[in-house]
C-alpha positions in Angstrom: -14.0 20.1 19.2 -11.1 22.5 19.3 -8.6 23.0 16.4 -5.9 21.7 18.7 -7.8 18.5 19.3 -8.4 18.1 15.5 -4.7 18.7 14.6 -3.5 16.4 17.4 -5.8 13.6 16.3 -4.7 14.1 12.7 -1.0 14.0 13.6 -1.6 10.8 15.7 -3.4 9.1 12.7 -0.6 10.1 10.4 2.0 8.7 12.8 0.0 5.4 13.0 -0.2 5.2 9.2 3.5 5.8 8.8 4.3 3.2 11.4 2.1 0.6 9.6 3.6 1.4 6.2 7.2 1.6 7.1 8.2 -2.1 7.3 6.7 -2.8 3.8 8.3 0.2 2.3 11.7 -0.5 3.8 11.6 -4.1 2.7 10.5 -3.0 -0.9 13.2 -0.4 -1.0 16.0 -2.8 0.0 14.7 -5.4 -2.5 14.7 -2.7 -5.2 18.2 -1.6 -4.5 19.5 -5.2 -4.5 17.9 -6.0 -7.7 19.1 -2.7 -9.3 22.7 -3.5 -8.1 22.3 -6.9 -9.7 21.0 -5.4 -12.9 23.8 -2.9 -13.0 26.5 -5.6 -12.5 25.0 -8.0 -15.1 23.9 -5.2 -17.5 20.4 -6.6 -17.6 18.2 -3.6 -18.2 14.8 -5.2 -17.9 12.3 -2.9 -16.1 9.9 -5.6 -15.1 12.5 -7.6 -13.4 12.2 -5.6 -10.2 8.5 -6.3 -9.5 8.5 -9.9 -8.5 11.3 -9.5 -5.8 9.6 -6.3 -4.5 6.3 -8.1 -4.2 7.9 -11.0 -2.4 9.8 -8.6 -0.1 6.6 -6.8 0.8 4.8 -10.1 1.4 7.6 -11.3 3.6 7.4 -8.0 5.5 3.7 -8.3 6.0 4.1 -11.9 7.3 6.9 -10.9 9.7 5.3 -7.7 11.0 1.6 -8.5 10.8 1.2 -9.2 14.6 2.9 -6.0 15.4 0.9 -4.0 12.8 -2.3 -5.5 14.1 -1.4 -4.5 17.7 -0.6 -0.9 16.6 -3.9 -0.5 14.7 -5.9 -2.2 17.6 -4.3 0.2 20.1 -5.1 3.2 17.9 -8.8 2.0 17.5 -9.1 1.2 21.2 -7.9 4.6 22.1 -10.4 6.2 19.8 -13.3 4.2 21.2 -12.4 4.6 24.8 -12.1 8.4 24.4 -15.4 8.9 22.5 -17.1 10.4 25.5 -14.3 13.0 25.9 -14.4 13.7 22.2 -18.1 14.6 22.3 -17.6 17.3 25.0 
């Protein structure tokens, strides 16, 4: 295995990980900003108020994007398994 192969494989794995994490992180970010705006408008400064909406938003994101996420990780794994003979040489 060459250093170029290792770095290319590492970059592909990182891209896949970022693609899988992005929907959950974006939904959590939006929920956090909305709750923070609500807290600023009502002057409720409770730090634990953000956790439940964020957890619900991330859960909804997982429900919505799970088929797509499963397809992305399955394609990545399929690509690895198909190319095992070329990786060995």
